[in-house]
N, C-alpha and C positions, 0 to 999 in steps of 0.2 A: 214320820210320826212322833211325836215327843211324849213322856212319860204319862203328861198327864191327859191327854187323848187317848191313848194306849188305856189306861187305866178307866177311863168312861167307857171305852168300847167294850171292856170285858166285863164291865159290870152290867152293861145293858143285853150282852151274851147271857150273860149268867140269868138275869131275870127272864131273858126270852125261853130257856131251857126248863126255866121251873116252871113258867108258864104251861110251856107244851108237858111239861110232867103232870100238871094240875088240870089238863085238858082243855087250856083256856087259848085254843090258837089266835084267836083275834088280839087278846092282849099281848102275845108272843109278836105277832105281828107289827103290832103297833110299836114295840121295843126295837125291832129290828129297823122300821121305817125310820126312828129320830137318830140313825148311826149315819153320818154321812161318809165317810171311807173307812173300810173296816181295815185295810192295810193288810197286815200280815195274818191278819183273823178272818180273811175273805171266805176261805173254804169251811169256817164254821158258821159264818154270818150266813151263806148259801144254803147250806146244809138245813140250819133252823129255818130259813124263810121258807124253803121248800117242805119242811114239814109241817111249818104252820099253814101254808096253804093246802096243804093235803088235809088237814087237822076241817079245812073249812069247806072240804070236798070240791076246791078248785084245783082238780088236777092237772088240765091242760096247763096252769099258768103255774104249777110245781115243777114241771117236768124241768123246765131250763134252769133253775137254781141248782134243783138236783144233781143235773147232769156235770153242770160245772163244780158241785163238792164232789161228785165222783171222780172227775178228771184233776182236781186238785189236791186233793186227800193222796198219800201213797198208799198203795195196798200194804197190807191187808184193811189199813184204818177205813178205807172207802166203802166198807162194806155197807156198813150204815145207809150210806147214801144209795147205792146200787139196792137195796132192800125195800126204801122208801120208792125210790123210781120204778122198779116193779108193780108195786102198789098201783101206782099213778098210770102205769101203763096199760094193768089189766081194767084198773075203775074206765079207761077210754076208749075200750076195746082193740090196744095194740099187742095183741096175746102172743107173737112171736117178740116180740121186744120186752115184754115182761118176762117173758121166759128165758130170755139172753139175759135180762138184768136179774133177774134170782137165782141162775147160775152165777153170775159174775159175784153175787151176796155170798154166795156158801163157798165159793172157792178156796180151798186151802194152800197157803202160802209155804213152799217149800222153805227152808231156813237155808241163810246165804254161806252159814260156816261150817254146815255138815250136810252132804249128801244124803239123803234118802229122810233126813228129820224133817215132820211136819210140825209148823207152831199152829197151838190152839189159838184162836182169837175168842174174847170175851166181848162182846159191845155193853157198852155199858154210858151213863151220861158222861159228856165230855169235861166237866168242871168236875172232876175228882181228883185226890189227892192221894197219894200213897208215902205213906211215912213207914219205913220200915217194913213188916208184917201188916200194917195194919193199912185199912184203905178207909178214909170218910171223905163226905160231900164236902166240898168248899164251903165256907160260909156265905151267902148272897147277901 
């Protein structure tokens, strides 16, 4: 994937996430459908696709991309996918799977460096830049 294609994919992903924040899931899905191969951004594309389908109440269709996102993102970064997956399972009457996904979304991850240290994860939009102590949204 060349630089120009990567740039276009990132712009479409950022636009899709913006539409989801504005509660416009159909517009988000339209942006995602314009992405051919997401390449290294496949996990993000799958997560946003699942969330857009969830926003359209297409819970059965949202399960597959959310499962892919939960598998592709390493823990604890996959917590957002697990939380959305739990909602989809619950909405389709799969209560035991909903509970399992909910537990996975809330599981704390022990620090690899020091035994007994727990890492607290804050879920936030994917396209956020951290500069020193400042956090700002990347311009879309």
